[in-house]
C-alpha positions as a LaTeX table, in Angstrom:
\begin{tabular}{lrrr}
\hline
Residue & $x$ (\AA) & $y$ (\AA) & $z$ (\AA) \\
\hline
Unk1 & $-71.87$ & $-204.14$ & 39.08 \\
Unk2 & $-70.50$ & $-201.03$ & 37.46 \\
Unk3 & $-72.52$ & $-199.85$ & 34.48 \\
Unk4 & $-70.59$ & $-199.49$ & 31.27 \\
Unk5 & $-71.03$ & $-196.15$ & 29.48 \\
Unk6 & $-73.09$ & $-196.36$ & 26.32 \\
Unk7 & $-71.75$ & $-195.64$ & 22.85 \\
Unk8 & $-72.95$ & $-192.01$ & 22.83 \\
Unk9 & $-71.17$ & $-191.34$ & 26.15 \\
Unk10 & $-67.92$ & $-192.89$ & 24.91 \\
Unk11 & $-68.07$ & $-190.98$ & 21.65 \\
Unk12 & $-68.78$ & $-187.74$ & 23.52 \\
Unk13 & $-65.82$ & $-188.30$ & 25.86 \\
Unk14 & $-63.54$ & $-189.06$ & 22.90 \\
Unk15 & $-64.65$ & $-185.95$ & 21.03 \\
Unk16 & $-64.11$ & $-183.75$ & 24.08 \\
Unk17 & $-60.62$ & $-185.16$ & 24.64 \\
Unk18 & $-59.89$ & $-184.77$ & 20.96 \\
Unk19 & $-60.90$ & $-181.11$ & 21.08 \\
Unk20 & $-58.56$ & $-180.47$ & 24.01 \\
Unk21 & $-55.72$ & $-182.30$ & 22.23 \\
Unk22 & $-56.23$ & $-180.33$ & 19.05 \\
Unk23 & $-56.21$ & $-177.01$ & 20.89 \\
Unk24 & $-53.14$ & $-178.09$ & 22.88 \\
Unk25 & $-51.16$ & $-179.20$ & 19.83 \\
Unk26 & $-52.10$ & $-176.10$ & 17.89 \\
Unk27 & $-50.84$ & $-173.99$ & 20.78 \\
Unk28 & $-47.63$ & $-176.03$ & 20.84 \\
Unk29 & $-47.07$ & $-175.72$ & 17.10 \\
Unk30 & $-47.64$ & $-171.97$ & 17.34 \\
Unk31 & $-45.13$ & $-171.64$ & 20.18 \\
Unk32 & $-42.45$ & $-173.64$ & 18.31 \\
Unk33 & $-42.98$ & $-171.62$ & 15.16 \\
Unk34 & $-42.78$ & $-168.38$ & 17.16 \\
Unk35 & $-39.51$ & $-169.46$ & 18.79 \\
Unk36 & $-38.01$ & $-170.39$ & 15.42 \\
Unk37 & $-38.97$ & $-167.06$ & 13.90 \\
Unk38 & $-37.67$ & $-165.17$ & 16.95 \\
Unk39 & $-34.37$ & $-167.05$ & 16.85 \\
Unk40 & $-33.92$ & $-166.44$ & 13.16 \\
Unk41 & $-34.72$ & $-162.76$ & 13.63 \\
Unk42 & $-32.18$ & $-162.43$ & 16.46 \\
Unk43 & $-29.58$ & $-164.14$ & 14.33 \\
Unk44 & $-30.21$ & $-161.79$ & 11.43 \\
Unk45 & $-30.13$ & $-158.73$ & 13.68 \\
Unk46 & $-27.12$ & $-159.95$ & 15.68 \\
Unk47 & $-24.21$ & $-162.11$ & 14.67 \\
Unk48 & $-25.65$ & $-162.95$ & 11.34 \\
Unk49 & $-25.72$ & $-159.31$ & 10.24 \\
Unk50 & $-22.94$ & $-157.17$ & 8.79 \\
Unk51 & $-23.02$ & $-154.81$ & 11.80 \\
Unk52 & $-21.22$ & $-157.31$ & 14.05 \\
Unk53 & $-18.41$ & $-157.86$ & 11.57 \\
Unk54 & $-17.98$ & $-154.13$ & 11.07 \\
Unk55 & $-17.59$ & $-153.58$ & 14.83 \\
Unk56 & $-14.99$ & $-156.38$ & 15.09 \\
Unk57 & $-13.12$ & $-154.94$ & 12.13 \\
Unk58 & $-13.04$ & $-151.48$ & 13.75 \\
Unk59 & $-11.64$ & $-152.94$ & 16.99 \\
Unk60 & $-8.98$ & $-154.83$ & 15.06 \\
Unk61 & $-7.94$ & $-151.72$ & 13.16 \\
Unk62 & $-7.75$ & $-149.74$ & 16.43 \\
Unk63 & $-5.42$ & $-152.33$ & 17.99 \\
Unk64 & $-3.27$ & $-152.51$ & 14.87 \\
Unk65 & $-2.78$ & $-148.73$ & 14.58 \\
Unk66 & $-2.13$ & $-148.24$ & 18.29 \\
Unk67 & 0.45 & $-151.00$ & 18.55 \\
Unk68 & 2.15 & $-149.90$ & 15.30 \\
Unk69 & 2.91 & $-146.54$ & 16.99 \\
Unk70 & 4.20 & $-148.14$ & 20.20 \\
Unk71 & 5.69 & $-151.44$ & 19.02 \\
Unk72 & 9.29 & $-150.24$ & 19.02 \\
Unk73 & 8.85 & $-148.68$ & 22.50 \\
Unk74 & 8.46 & $-151.78$ & 24.69 \\
Unk75 & 7.46 & $-149.93$ & 27.86 \\
Unk76 & 4.60 & $-148.07$ & 26.21 \\
Unk77 & 3.59 & $-151.18$ & 24.20 \\
Unk78 & 3.45 & $-153.41$ & 27.29 \\
Unk79 & 1.58 & $-150.77$ & 29.31 \\
Unk80 & $-1.03$ & $-150.45$ & 26.57 \\
Unk81 & $-1.39$ & $-154.26$ & 26.44 \\
Unk82 & $-2.00$ & $-154.42$ & 30.20 \\
Unk83 & $-4.54$ & $-151.59$ & 29.97 \\
Unk84 & $-6.46$ & $-153.48$ & 27.29 \\
Unk85 & $-6.41$ & $-156.67$ & 29.38 \\
Unk86 & $-7.73$ & $-154.81$ & 32.42 \\
Unk87 & $-10.42$ & $-152.81$ & 30.59 \\
Unk88 & $-11.71$ & $-155.76$ & 28.56 \\
Unk89 & $-11.19$ & $-158.37$ & 31.34 \\
Unk90 & $-9.26$ & $-160.40$ & 28.77 \\
Unk91 & $-5.95$ & $-162.16$ & 28.19 \\
Unk92 & $-3.51$ & $-160.41$ & 25.85 \\
Unk93 & $-0.57$ & $-162.06$ & 24.12 \\
Unk94 & 2.07 & $-160.18$ & 22.06 \\
Unk95 & 4.22 & $-162.13$ & 19.60 \\
Unk96 & 7.12 & $-161.09$ & 17.40 \\
Unk97 & 7.45 & $-161.82$ & 13.68 \\
Unk98 & 8.68 & $-165.33$ & 14.46 \\
Unk99 & 5.65 & $-166.09$ & 16.70 \\
Unk100 & 7.76 & $-165.93$ & 19.84 \\
Unk101 & 5.94 & $-164.53$ & 22.86 \\
Unk102 & 7.00 & $-161.02$ & 23.82 \\
Unk103 & 4.40 & $-160.46$ & 26.55 \\
Unk104 & 1.61 & $-162.57$ & 28.08 \\
Unk105 & $-0.93$ & $-160.79$ & 30.24 \\
Unk106 & $-3.01$ & $-163.37$ & 32.04 \\
Unk107 & $-3.07$ & $-166.73$ & 30.21 \\
Unk108 & $-1.66$ & $-167.46$ & 26.75 \\
Unk109 & $-4.31$ & $-167.13$ & 24.08 \\
Unk110 & $-5.17$ & $-170.30$ & 22.22 \\
Unk111 & $-8.38$ & $-169.02$ & 20.62 \\
Unk112 & $-8.48$ & $-165.26$ & 20.17 \\
Unk113 & $-11.64$ & $-163.34$ & 19.39 \\
Unk114 & $-9.39$ & $-160.43$ & 18.28 \\
Unk115 & $-6.16$ & $-161.11$ & 16.37 \\
Unk116 & $-4.34$ & $-158.56$ & 14.27 \\
Unk117 & $-0.84$ & $-158.33$ & 12.74 \\
Unk118 & 1.38 & $-155.32$ & 13.52 \\
Unk119 & 3.24 & $-153.71$ & 10.60 \\
Unk120 & 6.18 & $-151.35$ & 10.54 \\
Unk121 & 7.91 & $-149.97$ & 7.44 \\
Unk122 & 5.78 & $-152.24$ & 5.26 \\
Unk123 & 6.66 & $-155.49$ & 6.99 \\
Unk124 & 4.94 & $-157.59$ & 9.68 \\
Unk125 & 6.84 & $-157.12$ & 12.93 \\
Unk126 & 4.49 & $-158.86$ & 15.33 \\
Unk127 & 0.94 & $-159.99$ & 16.27 \\
Unk128 & $-1.59$ & $-159.07$ & 18.98 \\
Unk129 & $-4.00$ & $-161.74$ & 20.34 \\
Unk130 & $-6.95$ & $-160.98$ & 22.65 \\
Unk131 & $-9.04$ & $-163.75$ & 24.22 \\
Unk132 & $-11.51$ & $-164.03$ & 27.14 \\
Unk133 & $-9.98$ & $-164.13$ & 30.62 \\
Unk134 & $-12.55$ & $-166.80$ & 31.70 \\
Unk135 & $-14.17$ & $-169.62$ & 29.78 \\
Unk136 & $-17.71$ & $-168.51$ & 28.95 \\
Unk137 & $-20.58$ & $-170.75$ & 27.99 \\
Unk138 & $-21.24$ & $-171.02$ & 24.31 \\
Unk139 & $-23.68$ & $-168.30$ & 23.30 \\
Unk140 & $-25.58$ & $-170.52$ & 20.85 \\
Unk141 & $-26.10$ & $-173.27$ & 23.45 \\
Unk142 & $-27.26$ & $-170.76$ & 26.05 \\
Unk143 & $-29.75$ & $-169.31$ & 23.57 \\
Unk144 & $-31.09$ & $-172.75$ & 22.69 \\
Unk145 & $-31.52$ & $-173.65$ & 26.39 \\
Unk146 & $-33.31$ & $-170.35$ & 27.07 \\
Unk147 & $-35.65$ & $-170.85$ & 24.15 \\
Unk148 & $-36.32$ & $-174.47$ & 25.19 \\
Unk149 & $-37.21$ & $-173.48$ & 28.76 \\
Unk150 & $-39.46$ & $-170.66$ & 27.51 \\
Unk151 & $-41.14$ & $-173.03$ & 25.07 \\
Unk152 & $-41.82$ & $-175.65$ & 27.78 \\
Unk153 & $-43.28$ & $-173.05$ & 30.13 \\
Unk154 & $-45.52$ & $-171.62$ & 27.42 \\
Unk155 & $-46.59$ & $-175.08$ & 26.33 \\
Unk156 & $-47.54$ & $-175.98$ & 29.89 \\
Unk157 & $-49.61$ & $-172.82$ & 30.11 \\
Unk158 & $-51.22$ & $-173.69$ & 26.77 \\
Unk159 & $-52.45$ & $-176.96$ & 28.28 \\
Unk160 & $-54.43$ & $-175.04$ & 30.91 \\
Unk161 & $-55.69$ & $-172.58$ & 28.30 \\
Unk162 & $-56.79$ & $-175.46$ & 26.06 \\
Unk163 & $-58.69$ & $-177.04$ & 28.94 \\
Unk164 & $-60.35$ & $-173.73$ & 29.77 \\
Unk165 & $-61.34$ & $-173.10$ & 26.14 \\
Unk166 & $-62.69$ & $-176.62$ & 25.72 \\
Unk167 & $-64.61$ & $-176.66$ & 29.03 \\
Unk168 & $-67.84$ & $-175.03$ & 27.76 \\
Unk169 & $-67.84$ & $-177.33$ & 24.73 \\
Unk170 & $-67.26$ & $-180.30$ & 27.06 \\
Unk171 & $-70.37$ & $-179.28$ & 28.97 \\
Unk172 & $-72.35$ & $-178.78$ & 25.77 \\
Unk173 & $-71.29$ & $-182.20$ & 24.50 \\
Unk174 & $-72.39$ & $-183.83$ & 27.77 \\
Unk175 & $-75.81$ & $-182.16$ & 27.64 \\
Unk176 & $-76.16$ & $-182.96$ & 23.93 \\
Unk177 & $-75.56$ & $-186.62$ & 24.79 \\
Unk178 & $-78.27$ & $-186.45$ & 27.45 \\
Unk179 & $-80.66$ & $-184.84$ & 24.97 \\
Unk180 & $-79.85$ & $-187.58$ & 22.48 \\
Unk181 & $-80.88$ & $-190.16$ & 25.10 \\
Unk182 & $-84.25$ & $-188.41$ & 25.45 \\
Unk183 & $-83.50$ & $-186.49$ & 28.67 \\
Unk184 & $-84.89$ & $-183.21$ & 27.33 \\
Unk185 & $-84.97$ & $-181.61$ & 30.77 \\
Unk186 & $-81.15$ & $-181.50$ & 30.63 \\
Unk187 & $-81.41$ & $-178.35$ & 28.53 \\
Unk188 & $-82.14$ & $-176.40$ & 31.71 \\
Unk189 & $-78.56$ & $-177.10$ & 32.82 \\
Unk190 & $-77.05$ & $-175.51$ & 29.71 \\
Unk191 & $-74.24$ & $-173.15$ & 30.80 \\
Unk192 & $-74.15$ & $-169.44$ & 30.14 \\
Unk193 & $-70.93$ & $-169.15$ & 28.14 \\
Unk194 & $-68.73$ & $-166.10$ & 27.81 \\
Unk195 & $-67.44$ & $-167.50$ & 24.54 \\
Unk196 & $-69.74$ & $-166.23$ & 21.78 \\
Unk197 & $-69.49$ & $-169.39$ & 19.65 \\
Unk198 & $-70.23$ & $-171.67$ & 22.61 \\
Unk199 & $-73.14$ & $-169.42$ & 23.62 \\
Unk200 & $-74.63$ & $-169.70$ & 20.11 \\
Unk201 & $-74.38$ & $-173.52$ & 20.23 \\
Unk202 & $-75.94$ & $-173.54$ & 23.71 \\
Unk203 & $-78.89$ & $-171.41$ & 22.61 \\
Unk204 & $-79.45$ & $-173.56$ & 19.50 \\
Unk205 & $-79.45$ & $-176.72$ & 21.64 \\
Unk206 & $-81.86$ & $-175.11$ & 24.10 \\
Unk207 & $-84.28$ & $-174.04$ & 21.37 \\
Unk208 & $-84.07$ & $-177.42$ & 19.66 \\
Unk209 & $-84.76$ & $-179.29$ & 22.90 \\
Unk210 & $-87.65$ & $-176.95$ & 23.74 \\
Unk211 & $-89.23$ & $-177.52$ & 20.32 \\
Unk212 & $-88.83$ & $-181.28$ & 20.59 \\
Unk213 & $-90.28$ & $-181.28$ & 24.12 \\
Unk214 & $-93.26$ & $-179.22$ & 22.98 \\
Unk215 & $-93.86$ & $-181.48$ & 19.97 \\
Unk216 & $-93.72$ & $-184.57$ & 22.16 \\
Unk217 & $-96.08$ & $-182.98$ & 24.68 \\
Unk218 & $-98.48$ & $-182.04$ & 21.88 \\
Unk219 & $-98.31$ & $-185.53$ & 20.43 \\
Unk220 & $-98.96$ & $-187.12$ & 23.82 \\
Unk221 & $-101.90$ & $-184.81$ & 24.38 \\
Unk222 & $-103.18$ & $-185.50$ & 20.88 \\
Unk223 & $-102.89$ & $-189.27$ & 21.27 \\
Unk224 & $-104.65$ & $-189.13$ & 24.64 \\
Unk225 & $-107.46$ & $-187.04$ & 23.19 \\
Unk226 & $-107.77$ & $-189.19$ & 20.07 \\
Unk227 & $-107.80$ & $-192.42$ & 22.05 \\
Unk228 & $-110.59$ & $-190.96$ & 24.17 \\
Unk229 & $-112.58$ & $-189.56$ & 21.25 \\
Unk230 & $-112.27$ & $-192.58$ & 19.00 \\
Unk231 & $-113.43$ & $-194.90$ & 21.76 \\
Unk232 & $-116.87$ & $-193.29$ & 21.79 \\
Unk233 & $-117.84$ & $-194.01$ & 18.14 \\
Unk234 & $-116.28$ & $-197.47$ & 18.40 \\
Unk235 & $-118.42$ & $-198.22$ & 21.45 \\
Unk236 & $-121.50$ & $-197.05$ & 19.60 \\
Unk237 & $-120.59$ & $-199.18$ & 16.58 \\
Unk238 & $-120.27$ & $-202.22$ & 18.86 \\
Unk239 & $-123.63$ & $-201.45$ & 20.45 \\
Unk240 & $-125.27$ & $-201.06$ & 17.05 \\
Unk241 & $-123.90$ & $-204.37$ & 15.83 \\
Unk242 & $-125.34$ & $-206.06$ & 18.95 \\
Unk243 & $-128.70$ & $-204.43$ & 18.26 \\
Unk244 & $-128.51$ & $-205.61$ & 14.66 \\
Unk245 & $-127.96$ & $-209.19$ & 15.82 \\
Unk246 & $-131.02$ & $-208.93$ & 18.07 \\
Unk247 & $-133.23$ & $-208.11$ & 15.10 \\
Unk248 & $-133.45$ & $-204.32$ & 15.33 \\
Unk249 & $-134.29$ & $-202.20$ & 12.28 \\
Unk250 & $-131.41$ & $-203.15$ & 9.96 \\
Unk251 & $-131.59$ & $-200.03$ & 7.77 \\
Unk252 & $-131.58$ & $-197.70$ & 10.74 \\
Unk253 & $-128.72$ & $-199.64$ & 12.31 \\
Unk254 & $-126.66$ & $-199.47$ & 9.13 \\
Unk255 & $-127.28$ & $-195.73$ & 8.87 \\
Unk256 & $-126.11$ & $-195.22$ & 12.43 \\
Unk257 & $-123.02$ & $-197.35$ & 11.83 \\
Unk258 & $-122.29$ & $-195.39$ & 8.66 \\
Unk259 & $-122.44$ & $-192.09$ & 10.57 \\
Unk260 & $-120.04$ & $-193.41$ & 13.22 \\
Unk261 & $-117.63$ & $-194.63$ & 10.54 \\
Unk262 & $-117.75$ & $-191.17$ & 8.95 \\
Unk263 & $-116.83$ & $-189.67$ & 12.35 \\
Unk264 & $-113.90$ & $-192.06$ & 12.70 \\
Unk265 & $-112.83$ & $-191.40$ & 9.12 \\
Unk266 & $-112.87$ & $-187.64$ & 9.71 \\
Unk267 & $-110.79$ & $-188.04$ & 12.84 \\
Unk268 & $-108.24$ & $-190.25$ & 11.08 \\
Unk269 & $-108.10$ & $-187.79$ & 8.16 \\
Unk270 & $-107.22$ & $-184.99$ & 10.57 \\
Unk271 & $-104.49$ & $-187.11$ & 12.11 \\
Unk272 & $-103.04$ & $-187.95$ & 8.70 \\
Unk273 & $-103.10$ & $-184.29$ & 7.66 \\
Unk274 & $-101.38$ & $-183.35$ & 10.91 \\
Unk275 & $-98.70$ & $-186.00$ & 10.37 \\
Unk276 & $-98.19$ & $-184.77$ & 6.80 \\
Unk277 & $-97.55$ & $-181.28$ & 8.12 \\
Unk278 & $-95.19$ & $-182.59$ & 10.78 \\
Unk279 & $-93.02$ & $-184.24$ & 8.13 \\
Unk280 & $-93.33$ & $-181.31$ & 5.71 \\
Unk281 & $-94.67$ & $-183.64$ & 3.03 \\
Unk282 & $-96.35$ & $-180.90$ & 0.99 \\
Unk283 & $-96.78$ & $-181.26$ & $-2.76$ \\
Unk284 & $-97.84$ & $-177.80$ & $-3.88$ \\
Unk285 & $-99.34$ & $-177.42$ & $-7.35$ \\
Unk286 & $-101.62$ & $-174.90$ & $-9.07$ \\
Unk287 & $-105.18$ & $-175.56$ & $-7.84$ \\
Unk288 & $-108.34$ & $-173.93$ & $-9.20$ \\
Unk289 & $-109.70$ & $-172.08$ & $-6.14$ \\
Unk290 & $-113.34$ & $-171.97$ & $-7.27$ \\
Unk291 & $-113.37$ & $-175.65$ & $-8.22$ \\
Unk292 & $-111.76$ & $-176.58$ & $-4.86$ \\
Unk293 & $-114.47$ & $-174.61$ & $-3.03$ \\
Unk294 & $-117.24$ & $-176.24$ & $-5.07$ \\
Unk295 & $-115.91$ & $-179.74$ & $-4.32$ \\
Unk296 & $-115.63$ & $-178.90$ & $-0.60$ \\
Unk297 & $-119.30$ & $-177.87$ & $-0.49$ \\
Unk298 & $-120.27$ & $-181.06$ & $-2.28$ \\
Unk299 & $-118.37$ & $-183.26$ & 0.18 \\
Unk300 & $-119.90$ & $-181.38$ & 3.13 \\
Unk301 & $-123.40$ & $-181.87$ & 1.73 \\
Unk302 & $-124.02$ & $-178.13$ & 1.38 \\
Unk303 & $-126.03$ & $-176.71$ & $-1.52$ \\
Unk304 & $-123.76$ & $-175.45$ & $-4.32$ \\
Unk305 & $-125.75$ & $-172.19$ & $-4.29$ \\
Unk306 & $-123.85$ & $-171.29$ & $-1.11$ \\
Unk307 & $-120.74$ & $-170.70$ & $-3.25$ \\
Unk308 & $-120.00$ & $-167.01$ & $-3.81$ \\
Unk309 & $-117.07$ & $-166.51$ & $-6.21$ \\
Unk310 & $-117.99$ & $-162.88$ & $-7.01$ \\
Unk311 & $-116.28$ & $-161.67$ & $-10.15$ \\
Unk312 & $-113.26$ & $-163.88$ & $-9.75$ \\
Unk313 & $-111.23$ & $-164.32$ & $-12.94$ \\
Unk314 & $-111.20$ & $-167.69$ & $-14.62$ \\
Unk315 & $-109.28$ & $-169.55$ & $-13.55$ \\
Unk316 & $-108.39$ & $-168.21$ & $-10.07$ \\
Unk317 & $-105.59$ & $-170.49$ & $-8.91$ \\
Unk318 & $-103.66$ & $-170.94$ & $-5.69$ \\
Unk319 & $-100.35$ & $-172.67$ & $-5.06$ \\
Unk320 & $-101.27$ & $-175.41$ & $-2.60$ \\
Unk321 & $-101.27$ & $-179.09$ & $-1.76$ \\
Unk322 & $-104.69$ & $-180.29$ & $-3.01$ \\
Unk323 & $-105.19$ & $-182.79$ & $-0.17$ \\
Unk324 & $-104.36$ & $-180.30$ & 2.57 \\
Unk325 & $-106.41$ & $-177.53$ & 0.93 \\
Unk326 & $-109.37$ & $-179.89$ & 0.79 \\
Unk327 & $-108.89$ & $-180.77$ & 4.48 \\
Unk328 & $-108.72$ & $-177.07$ & 5.45 \\
Unk329 & $-111.94$ & $-176.20$ & 3.59 \\
Unk330 & $-113.71$ & $-179.26$ & 5.01 \\
Unk331 & $-112.71$ & $-178.23$ & 8.52 \\
Unk332 & $-113.98$ & $-174.69$ & 7.99 \\
Unk333 & $-117.33$ & $-175.98$ & 6.74 \\
Unk334 & $-117.52$ & $-178.62$ & 9.47 \\
Unk335 & $-116.81$ & $-175.99$ & 12.12 \\
Unk336 & $-119.71$ & $-173.87$ & 10.86 \\
Unk337 & $-122.03$ & $-176.90$ & 10.75 \\
Unk338 & $-121.13$ & $-178.16$ & 14.22 \\
Unk339 & $-120.80$ & $-174.97$ & 16.23 \\
Unk340 & $-122.36$ & $-172.06$ & 14.31 \\
Unk341 & $-125.82$ & $-173.03$ & 13.10 \\
Unk342 & $-124.71$ & $-174.12$ & 9.62 \\
Unk343 & $-123.02$ & $-172.65$ & 6.54 \\
Unk344 & $-124.45$ & $-169.46$ & 5.11 \\
Unk345 & $-121.97$ & $-168.90$ & 2.29 \\
Unk346 & $-118.51$ & $-169.91$ & 1.12 \\
Unk347 & $-116.86$ & $-166.91$ & $-0.50$ \\
Unk348 & $-113.80$ & $-167.04$ & $-2.76$ \\
Unk349 & $-112.18$ & $-163.59$ & $-2.82$ \\
Unk350 & $-109.34$ & $-162.43$ & $-5.10$ \\
Unk351 & $-106.81$ & $-160.38$ & $-3.05$ \\
Unk352 & $-104.32$ & $-159.84$ & $-5.91$ \\
Unk353 & $-101.39$ & $-161.79$ & $-4.39$ \\
Unk354 & $-103.63$ & $-164.05$ & $-2.27$ \\
Unk355 & $-106.91$ & $-165.88$ & $-2.43$ \\
Unk356 & $-109.27$ & $-165.94$ & 0.56 \\
Unk357 & $-111.63$ & $-168.84$ & 1.28 \\
Unk358 & $-114.18$ & $-167.36$ & 3.70 \\
Unk359 & $-116.93$ & $-169.36$ & 5.40 \\
Unk360 & $-119.86$ & $-167.29$ & 6.69 \\
Unk361 & $-122.01$ & $-169.05$ & 9.28 \\
Unk362 & $-125.42$ & $-168.52$ & 10.91 \\
Unk363 & $-124.27$ & $-168.69$ & 14.51 \\
Unk364 & $-124.15$ & $-166.13$ & 17.33 \\
Unk365 & $-120.71$ & $-164.89$ & 16.31 \\
Unk366 & $-117.36$ & $-165.17$ & 18.05 \\
Unk367 & $-117.07$ & $-164.01$ & 21.68 \\
Unk368 & $-114.89$ & $-160.92$ & 22.08 \\
Unk369 & $-111.21$ & $-161.78$ & 22.54 \\
Unk370 & $-111.50$ & $-165.29$ & 21.07 \\
Unk371 & $-110.78$ & $-164.38$ & 17.44 \\
Unk372 & $-107.27$ & $-165.89$ & 17.75 \\
Unk373 & $-107.96$ & $-168.48$ & 20.44 \\
Unk374 & $-110.37$ & $-170.45$ & 18.26 \\
Unk375 & $-107.37$ & $-171.50$ & 16.13 \\
Unk376 & $-105.59$ & $-173.07$ & 19.11 \\
Unk377 & $-105.53$ & $-176.84$ & 19.51 \\
Unk378 & $-108.16$ & $-178.33$ & 21.86 \\
Unk379 & $-109.81$ & $-174.94$ & 22.33 \\
Unk380 & $-113.56$ & $-175.01$ & 22.92 \\
Unk381 & $-115.19$ & $-171.70$ & 22.08 \\
Unk382 & $-117.56$ & $-169.96$ & 24.47 \\
Unk383 & $-120.25$ & $-170.20$ & 21.78 \\
Unk384 & $-120.28$ & $-174.03$ & 21.95 \\
Unk385 & $-123.32$ & $-175.43$ & 23.70 \\
Unk386 & $-124.52$ & $-178.80$ & 24.79 \\
Unk387 & $-126.24$ & $-179.42$ & 21.48 \\
Unk388 & $-122.94$ & $-179.39$ & 19.61 \\
Unk389 & $-121.61$ & $-182.68$ & 18.42 \\
Unk390 & $-118.52$ & $-183.92$ & 20.31 \\
Unk391 & $-115.37$ & $-182.35$ & 18.91 \\
Unk392 & $-111.68$ & $-182.96$ & 19.44 \\
Unk393 & $-110.89$ & $-179.27$ & 18.99 \\
Unk394 & $-108.32$ & $-179.78$ & 16.23 \\
Unk395 & $-110.25$ & $-178.56$ & 13.19 \\
Unk396 & $-109.40$ & $-174.86$ & 13.15 \\
Unk397 & $-105.96$ & $-175.50$ & 14.63 \\
Unk398 & $-105.23$ & $-177.72$ & 11.64 \\
Unk399 & $-106.54$ & $-175.00$ & 9.30 \\
Unk400 & $-104.03$ & $-172.53$ & 10.71 \\
Unk401 & $-101.17$ & $-175.01$ & 10.42 \\
Unk402 & $-102.07$ & $-175.71$ & 6.80 \\
Unk403 & $-102.20$ & $-171.98$ & 6.05 \\
Unk404 & $-98.81$ & $-171.33$ & 7.68 \\
Unk405 & $-97.24$ & $-174.31$ & 5.90 \\
Unk406 & $-98.25$ & $-172.69$ & 2.59 \\
Unk407 & $-97.12$ & $-169.21$ & 3.61 \\
Unk408 & $-100.68$ & $-168.05$ & 4.19 \\
Unk409 & $-102.77$ & $-166.93$ & 7.16 \\
Unk410 & $-106.10$ & $-167.35$ & 8.90 \\
Unk411 & $-108.56$ & $-164.79$ & 10.22 \\
Unk412 & $-111.84$ & $-164.79$ & 12.11 \\
Unk413 & $-114.35$ & $-162.09$ & 13.04 \\
Unk414 & $-117.98$ & $-161.61$ & 13.98 \\
Unk415 & $-120.31$ & $-160.17$ & 11.35 \\
Unk416 & $-122.70$ & $-157.32$ & 11.82 \\
Unk417 & $-126.20$ & $-158.66$ & 12.18 \\
Unk418 & $-125.03$ & $-162.03$ & 13.50 \\
Unk419 & $-122.86$ & $-164.90$ & 12.42 \\
Unk420 & $-119.13$ & $-165.12$ & 12.01 \\
Unk421 & $-116.57$ & $-165.13$ & 9.24 \\
Unk422 & $-113.74$ & $-167.66$ & 9.44 \\
Unk423 & $-111.26$ & $-167.67$ & 6.57 \\
Unk424 & $-107.99$ & $-169.06$ & 5.25 \\
Unk425 & $-105.80$ & $-167.05$ & 2.86 \\
Unk426 & $-103.30$ & $-168.77$ & 0.56 \\
Unk427 & $-100.76$ & $-167.36$ & $-1.92$ \\
Unk428 & $-102.02$ & $-167.00$ & $-5.43$ \\
Unk429 & $-100.22$ & $-168.79$ & $-8.25$ \\
Unk430 & $-97.75$ & $-166.64$ & $-10.19$ \\
Unk431 & $-98.01$ & $-166.66$ & $-13.99$ \\
\hline
\end{tabular}
C-alpha cells in the first residue's frame, strides 16, 4: 500500500511549486511590460514621430516640382515616371485634371503612399500617384507577430530560469521538512548554494539543527545520569524503611532517610534550575549581594563567620534572579564541601560594574589545566577521591550557565599555600 505524504510534505511541495510559479509569472509580467515599452518607444521614434511625416512631405514636394517642369513635355514626363517606378520598385499613375489616366506604369494605383497634385500657371493640371509594386504585409501586424514570438521564447526561457532559481530553496524546504519531523541528521545533506540568500538560509538551518541535536543529546545524557543517580538514594530509602519495620533504631533510621531526601531534593532542584535556564524563565531583580551570601551559608550549614564582605558598600546589589542566584551559591558551597575539604571563606567583592561571589576552600587546589574543565557538565576533577560523596557533575556546570544567563562569568584558580578559589561574577545593579 502506497504511503500518503504527511501534511508537512504536502505543504512543502505546495510552497515549492508556489515559489516557482511566482518567479515564472513575475518573469512573464516583466517580459510583457518590456515588450510594451519597446513597442511604444519604436512607435514614438518611427511612424509616430514628426520625422516620418517630414520625409514624406519632402518626397511629395520633390515629385510635384519635378513634374511641374516636365508636365507639358509628355516624353520627358513619361520617362521621369518610368524612372521613378524602376528606382522605387513601385507603380506610378499619372492623371490629368479630370482624373483621366495619362500614363500607368505597372498596375493602376488604388492606394498610393505618395500622391501629389501638379500645378501649372496657378491651376491644377494633373496628379501623380505612387504605390507599391507588390502587396506587402502590414507593418503593424508583422511587428506584433515578431514581438509575440520573442515574448513566447523569452517566457519559455524564464520557466527554466525560475526552476533553476527555485531549486536550492526546494532542497532547503525538503530538508526543513525532514528536520521538522525530527530527522536532525538531514542537516548534513544541506546544499552549498551559490545564491547568497539561499546559502544564508542553509547555514541558519544547519546551526539550528546542530543546536537542537546537541540539546537533545545533553538532555538524554542528563536524564540517563539522573535516573542512575536518583535510583541510589531511593534504594537506600527503601532499605531504611525495611529496617525501620524490623525494629531498628527509629531515630537513626529517620536521620538517614532525611539525608537521602535532602540528596534527592538537591538533585531535583538542579534539574528545575536547569529547566528554568532552558526556557529563559529569568526574573531578574535587585538582590542584596551580602544578604544572599549570608543566606547561602546558613542553608549550607556553614558558620556565618566564614562570610567576608570586606568594605562593601551598603547595600551592594546585583541584578539577578533570586532563585537562580541562590542555586549558584549553594552549588559553589556544596562543591567545596564535597570535593575540597570544606568551605574556608565566602568572599563578596565589589568590582565596580560587577560583584564577585568567591568561595575559598581547604582542598588540594585545582590540577593544572582543569581551571575551565571543572565547569563542564559531568566532569569529575582529578582532585576527587574515593571519599567524596557521589556527584552527578552538574553543580559547577549549572553555576556557569546561571552566570552566562545573567551576562556574568565564572572563574577558578588554585591559591598559594593550598586550596582553591571558585567564583561567579554577576553584573551590579545600576542606580
